[in-house]
N, C-alpha and C positions, 0 to 999 in steps of 0.2 A: 670245629668250633673257629678256629684262627681265620677260614674263609667268608665265616661269616661275619666275625670280628671286623676283617679287612673293608667287607662291600658295606658293613654300617659308616667305619670311618671314613668312609669317601659322600659318604648323606650331609648335605651342606646343613646347620642347624645355626639357631642365632646365639651362638654360645657363651658373648659378653651378657645375652639378656637372662639364658639359664642363671648363671651362675650365678651374675649380681640378684637376680631371685631368690637362689638359692641363701648368699649369704644374706639379704636381708630379713629374710624369714628365720634364719640359724642365731643375728642379733639381736632380733624383737624376742625369739625364745629363751638367749641366754637371760637378755634384761629381767623379762617378765617372770614374776612370781607363780608358781605353779597352784592351777585355780583347784579349792575344793572338786575333789569329784566325785561327782552325784551317778556320771556314768560313763561309758570307754568311748560312747560316740564322736566326743570332738578328740579325744587322742589317736583314734583309730585313724579318725578323717586327715587332722592335723600331719600324721605321721604318714600313712598313708600319700598324703601329696607331695613331701620333700621325700620319699622313698622314692614314687615315681618319675619326679622330675631327676632326681639321681641319675635313677637308671636308665633314662632316655637320653641326657647330657652324655652316658660315658659309652652309651650304644649296646646295651646287652640283651643276650638272645639267650634263653636257656633252652639243654637239648635234652631230649629223653637220655639217660643214665641206663642203660639195657643193662647194663653189668652188675649195679646196684639191685635193679629190681629182681632180678634172679636171683641174687645170692641170698637176699632178703627179702623175704613177698610180705611179710607184711610191713615191716616198714617200708618196704617198696611202692604197698600202694598207699600207704599214709604220702611218703614226699612225692607222689605220683601225684594228688589230688591237692594239695596244700603246702608242699614244703617249700620253707624260703631257699633263696639261692645258695645262703653259708650251707645250711642242711642238707640243698643238694652235693656241693660242694665235699661235703665231709662222710656222706652216706657214701659216698661213689669210691672212696677211703675205707672204707669200713671204720671210720673213727666217730661213729654213733655209738651211743651205749644205750642198747636196749632196756627198757624197766617195764615194771608192772606194779606201780604205785597206785592202789584206790583206795577212796575214801568214799562213803554214800551219807546224804543228808536228803530228807524229803523225799525221798524214794527214786533220787537222782544217783544212778552211779558213775564219777569221772574217775579216770585212768588216766597216771601220767603213763606214756608207753616209750619215751627216748628223750634222749636229754645229749647237747653236744657242748662243750665249751673250748673256743679258740680267738684267739687273741682277748680283746675284750668283750666279746659276744657270749652268751651263754643264751641256747635256744631251750625248748621243751616243746614235744609234739604230748596231745590227750585225746582220749577218747570219752566222751559223754551220753551216755544208756537212759535208758527211764520211758513211762510211758506218756509222764510228762513233759518231755524233750524233742519238740516241735518247733523248726523257722518260722512254718508255717502257719501254726496258732498263737504264735508270741506277740502278732500287732504292736503296740505300742507300750508294752508291758518289761521289754528289752534294750538291749542299747543293740546297733548298727552290727555288730560282730555276732550276737549273739550271747556273749557272756562276759562277766566283769570281773574283775581281780585286784589284788595289792599284792605288795612283796611286803617283808617285815611285819611291824605291828601294825600295819596300814596308814602312818604317819607319811603325808602328802613330801613333807621335807626328804623323809628317804626312798620315797620311790625314785626308779631308775627309767629311762625312756626306752619306749618299747614300738617294737613295730607286732604287730596283730593279724592272724588270715581269719577271716568270717569262718563259722563252724557250715561247714561240708557233712550232708546227708551220705550215709555210707549203708551196706546189709546189715553193719554191727553200727549203728548209731549214729553219733555226728561226733565226726574230728576238726582240729585246728592245730595251728603252732603259734607262737611268741617266740621270737629273739627280742631278750634285752640288752642295752646297751650299757656295760659297768663301769661305772664313773669315775672306781676306785682302782688307780694304778698299781697299786701292794694288795692286790687279793690276793690268797693264797691260790696256789696251782691246783688243791684239793677243795673243792669247798661245797656247802650244802645250802641252797638256795631255798628260803621259806617261801613258800606262794600259797595263798588263800584266793580260792574262787568263791563267788557272794551270790553270782547270778547266774542262771544258764537258761535262756529263750524267756527269760520273764521267771522263772523257778525260783526264789528265793531260800538261800542257804548257807551252810557252812563246809567246804571242802577244802580241807589244811593238808599240805604238803611240805615234806623236805625233801628237796630235790638233789640225790647227788652227784655233785659233775666233777671232773678232772680234767686240766688242762690239756693241751694238747700239743706235743713237746714240739718247740720251735725253735728257729736259728738265730742267733744277734749277731747283725755286721757291726761292726764299729766304723764311723765316718767323721772327720773334721774340714768335710767338701765345705767350700763360704762362697758366697758373692756379695757383691755391697752394691750402690748405689751411689757412687764418688762424691764426697763431696756436701749431700743430701741428709746423711743421717739413719740411712736404714741400712740394713745388712739381714743378711740371711747363711745360719751354721747347721749342719745335721750332725746329727749325732751320733745315731743308732738306727738300723732297717730290722723289724724283726718280722724273720718268714716265716707264718702260721700254715698252716696247709690248705685252709681257705680264705683267708685274713693277713693283710698287712698292716705291721705298725711302725710310721713312721716320727722317730722322736728328733725334733730341732728346736732352735733357735731363732725367735725374730727380733732386732732392733730397731725401733723407730723413733722421729723426732718430737719432743713432749709435743710441739703444736700440733701436731699430727696425731693425737692421743686414741682418736676415734677408725683412726687411718688401721687397714689390715694386709696383711702379706698372707697370701692363699698359693699354693703350688698343683702344677698338675706334673704327675707323673707315667712317663713311659719307661718301657724296656728297650735295650737292644733292638729287638723284635720288630719293634712298634705297637706291642702291647699297651693300653693305657692301663692304672689302677683305676678300680672307680672309688669315685669320694665317698665318704660314707659318715664320718664322724671328728671333727676336731676339737682337741680339747685341750684349755688352757691350763695347766700343772702348776705355774708360778707366774708370778707378774712382780716386776720390780721396777722403782725408777731410781736412775742414777742421772743425776747432774739435768742435761737437759734430754735424756732419753728415756725410752720407757722399753726393757729389756723382757720378752715372755719366752718363757718354755712350753712347747705342743706335745702332746701326744696323739697323731693324728692315725686313726683307722681308715681302712681301705677297706672295702667288700670283697676283695679281690685277693686271689694270690700269685705270686711271683713265680714264671716258668722256672722250670727246674732248670731247663737250658738257657735262660738270660743270665750273661755277663756282666751287664749292669745296666745303672738305671739312670736316666736323665730326667731331672729337678727342673720344673723352668719356674720360679717365682713372678708373682706379679702383683704391684702395690695398688693397692684398691685406697683412693683417697678418699677421704669424707668431708665432707661441709655441714654447716648446721646452719637451723634459723636462727634472720638477724632482724632484731627490733627495731625501730627508726621511730620516732618522734613528727607528728604532721601539724605539731604547729611549728613549721616553720616556712621562711619563702618559698614560692614555687616559680620555677620546677624544683624539684632537689631529686637526687641522687641516690639508692640504696646498694650497696657495695657488698659484695660475697667476700669473707673473711680468707679464704685460702684460692679462689679462682677468680678469673677476671670477669664474671657477672656482675651484671647491676641491673636497678630497673629504673628508668627514668622517669618520675613522677610528674604529669604536665599539669593536670589541674585536677581539683577535690570539689567536686560541685553537690547541692541538697538537692534533690528533688523530689518534693513531697517526703513521704514516708521513704525515702531511700537514700542511700549515698553509691554516688558515681564516683568512681576512683581510675583516670586514664592517666594511664601508662606504656612507655614502649620499655621493653625487654631488650638487653642490649648486651653483645658479645659474647654471643651462645654462637657455634659452628653448627650450622643447622644441617649440615652433610652427616654430624656424627651423631646430633641428637634429632631423634623425629620429633614431630610435627604433637601425636597424641601425647608427648612426654612433658613437653612445653604448653599445650595445655594443658594438662593435669598441675604442672608450676604454676598455673597461671589460676587454675580451679581451687590451690589452697593457699591463695596470699590468705592473709587475713587482718582483721582490727581488733586491736583490744584496749580497755581503756586503761591509759599512761598509770593510773594508781593501782594499776591490779597485775600489774608484770612481775615476777616473783622469780627468785634466783635462788643455787644451793650456795654451800658454804665456800666454796670455790671459785663465787662468782658467774656461775653461767645459767644460761637462763634453763628455768625448770618447767618446761613446756608440759608434766603432768600436770602441776597444781594450778596453771594456767590454763588448761584446758575448757573449764565449765566458763571462762571468760571471755575465751576467743566468739569470734562472730564471723563464720565462713560466708562466702557470696552466694547469692543466690544463683548466679552465672558469671562466668567471665569471656569476652564474647571480642573474638579479630574483629578488629575496626576497618582494615584493610587487608585484602588479600596479598598475600607475597612480604608483607612487612611484619615485624614481632611487635604491631598497637593494638595494646588489649585494652579493654573496658572491666573492671570489678564493680556491680552492683549488692551492694549490702542494703537489705531489709535494716530498717531504727526501731528498736524497741524506744517508747515512749519520746516521740521525737520533739515532743514541746518545749524536753531538756537536754535536747543533746546539742552537742557542739565537736565538729571534727578535730579542732585544737586538743581538745581532752584525750584524746586516742592516738595510738602508736599501730603504724602497719608490721605485719609479721610477716617475710619473706621467706619461703622454705628452699633455701638454695641448696640443701640435701635432695631435692630430687633431681637437681640437676647434674650434681655433682655424682651418684650414685647410676648415671647412666654416660658417665665418660669413658671411653677407654683404659683399662688399666696399664701403668705404665710397668712396661717388664724391665727382670733384672738382667743379668746373663745368666744361661742356665748353667749346671754343676754336676759333676757326674759323680755316682757312688760307684764304686767296683764290688760286686759280687762274687766274685771269683780269685 
């Protein structure tokens, strides 16, 4: 296994782009309200995409676990076909609890066959049997994975994040597994998970379970190792490392300046043997504003264990600075400049012309390092420059632009084209509604500088070492 990790670690991947994509996806997920679940398709697809991205970034390879397969034949067969990574690890250590909880609805039997609880992850496997159960005949009657479920009372606000495998056919019916991420840091070590299935391959019903789980014993190592970016208000402090049998939890504190309230400090973790912990889920436990700083307490789960031979961890924090959209009135003397609030970026608007039912905005993008930001990113930035009627600019209680409320009022260009090869001279062309009443001086330009900042190289802080022995 170590040889495989070594081989994978030598493959060059666009690390910054992958991590930026993950961070942006997580940030969006944390901000958005969870939609009402009519189907698990979207949840499965979104989680699967994040999981695959993380796994690719970490360079994971799963090896057959012959020992576990030989000692626990039934569970071995299940995990061989559909088991998730953490389940694999725990099965090999004989830390999976075998279960046989059965429920019947509409002539379909569902049986919970195993469960595990390590770190903040609770996993279950199940079997579905019955003449009506068939992925082949499901058609559009069921979700992509072949089944629907909910936790607790079904209220969306109470649901946990989950990773699901699709139903796989076996000689004894269909099998699948689910891993739930528990957001409650204080959940008891002995717990009963209320799980209800509502759809199996298009067959609707209610299959209710109370799944008993016992958290796998772990070891907690305390630390006060810290690092800071001197004079800039960024710091990182470790508090503890929780060594699970298949997962690892890091508890730490970050401090960022209030001016960069949307900045993040993310971490990469290696042991002294060069093994990288696989990122899974950072959870903000508390947020406090102290004067000009924002202090956050994190509990971050990693979906891999620390080697028993590891003597210490090296933690590399890096700062991802975030910019924001800038709105600038077009009722001013040309040329004029729209500047980023935190970076050196700017655009110089050279001319604004009406051409029939179109508005042509001619501008030059300035102060961009084209060696670090690719052409397609710059093109994407230009594509999302918009205009909005100045009367429709919306701000929240803190005076910040409320981009969500402004969404229906913004007009995006049909095309943003590069005027001169080798330059950053662009034109954005907007189709005008009611051209007979249109006056561009009643409008403002919305410039998405966040697109550029999200692709800047993160600022590395000094790494810290956490002793394990």
